[in-house]
N, C-alpha and C positions, 0 to 999 in steps of 0.2 A: 604399742602400749594400749591397754584397754582402760580408758579413764572412767567409763561409766557416767559421763556428763552428757547432757542434752546438747544437740547441735544448735546453739543459740549464738547471736553476735558476741555476747560477753565471753564466750569460751573459744573464740576462733583461734587465738594465739595458742591455748592449750592443746587444741586438736592439731594445730600445725606442728607444734613442738612434738606431740606424740607420734606424729607420722614421719618424723626425721630420725633415722636410725642412730644418729650421733648424739641424740638427746639422752637425758637421764630422768629417772623418776624416783621419788621418795614419798614416804607417807604424807599425804596432803599437798604435794606440789610436784611440778614437772619443771626442768630447766634445759637451757640450751647454751653451751659455752660459746658457739659461734655468734649467736645474737646477743649474748650476755643478757639474757632474759629468764626470769622465773615467774611462773603462774601459780598462785596459791589455789588449790583445787578442793581443799578440805581443812582439816585440823592440822596446822603447821605452826612451828615456832618461828614467826616472822623475824623477830629481832635477831635470833640466832643465825637465820639464813643471811640476813643483811650483813652481819658481822663475818660470816664464812665467805660471802661472795660480795665484797664491797664494790666490785666493778659492774655488777649486774642491776639492771632495773627490775623491780618486783611489781607484779600486778595482782590485785586482790579485789574481790567484790565486797569485802567487809571493811569498815573504816579502820584503818591501822592506828597504832599508837605512835608510830614513827612519822617524821615529817613526810608529807605527801602532797600530791596534786590529784586532779581528777581528769579523766579522759571521757569525753562525751561521744557515745556511739550512735551512728546514724545508719539507716538503711534507705534504699531507693524503691519507691512504689512503682515507678514507670520507667524502666530503662529505655523504652522506645522514644521517650521525650527528651533524651540527652541531645545536646547540639551536634549536628552532623558537620563537623569541621575536618578540613584536609590540612595535611602537613606533618602529622605524627607518623613515624615509621618505627619498626622494630630496630632495636639498638644493634643487634648482631654482634660482630667482633670489632666494633669502632674503637679507636684509641680513647682511653680514659686517663691519660697521664696528666691532663689538666685538672682533674678532679681531686678533692681531698681523698686521701687514701682510704678512709673508713667508708666513704660513699662509693668509691670505686669497687672496693671488696664486696660491699653489699650488692651492687649491680651485677657484678660478675657471678655471684651466687644465686641470683634470681632467675627463675625459669624463662620468663618472657618480659622484656622491658620495652616499653613504647617511649620514644624520645622525640624531642624537637631540637633542631640545629639553628645555631647563629654563627655566621661567619665561618661555616665549615666545621664547626665543633658541636657535639651534643651538649645541651646546656640545661635541659629539662626532661625529667624522667617520671614515668608512672609504672609501677609494678606491684605484684601481690606477694608480699613477704611470707604470708601465711595463707593456708587454705584448709577448710574442713570439707566434708561431703556436700554441704549445702552452700557454704559461703566462701568468699575470698576477701582478704583484707586489701584495702586501697592504701598505697603509699605514693606520695608525690614529692619530689625534690627539685628545686630549681636553684641554679647558681645565683648568688646575689646580683650579679651584673645582668642577669636575664629577667629579673623580676618586673612586673608591671607591663609585660608584653602580651599577656593572655595566653602564654604557652602552657601554664598549668591546666587550664580549662581544656586546651587542645589535647594534650597527652592523656589527661585523666579520662575524658570522654572516649578516646580511642581504646584505651586499655580496659575500660569497664565494658564497652561493647564487646570486645574480643573475649574476655572472660565470661560474660554472660552467655555468649554464644556456645560456651563449653559446659553450660548447665549449672553454673553457680550464680549466687546473688551477692552484691557488693556489701561490704561493711566499711563505713568511713569513721575512723577513730580520730579525734582532735583533742589535744589538750584544752582545758576549759579556758586558758588565757591565750590560746592561739587563735586570735580573731580572724586572721587571714584564711586559715585552713577551714574554720567554721563557715565563713562567708562563701568560700569556694564550694563547699559541700551543699550549702543551701542553694546557690546559684545552679548547681547541677541537678537539684530536685531531691536531695537527701533531707530526711527528717530525723530528729533525735528520738531514739527509742530506749536508751539505757545509758548507764555510766559505770565506769570502774575506777578504782583508786590506783594511783601510780606512785610508787616509792622510788625516787631517783637513786642512782649509784652514789654510794658514800664517798667514793673517790672523785666524783665529778666527771667521770669518763662517759 
């Protein structure tokens, strides 16, 4: 798909969706059923899309009339300043039966996943769900039982170094009320550069 959008942090999901052959495009938006995500790229009937796709999250750069939150976007000025930590390795084909099904499916669909193990099981993960020519999106998931152990810092730093070596720069998106994610981003050296609006699924999925 040719979206005609600049390659900026606010459009990383749109570019990532456009690069996926399973995605769809309509006037003013693009969507992906696997990720249950729609990005508004121009003039689109957002309330109608929300009714048609009640299980999808919708992203838009314009304040919507529907109930919404805000995601703060961050970029990293100096990847070389990331902490040089050991312990994270590529997930490979490790068993994921202990994970929630949605997370396991997301990890299996990701191209490269960095993980940390506790008691022989992977419990913390960092991966790029979306990429554009210039950027990659940072996603970090930690099982509740493994939080407060410093594992998110470990896997995020490893994943970001790996992706940067491939010629892209990181974008860290965090919900405005996700203090833990924002704190981790700042600890790694990220700075806020933009924001987008997030309309959650009407079904709560």
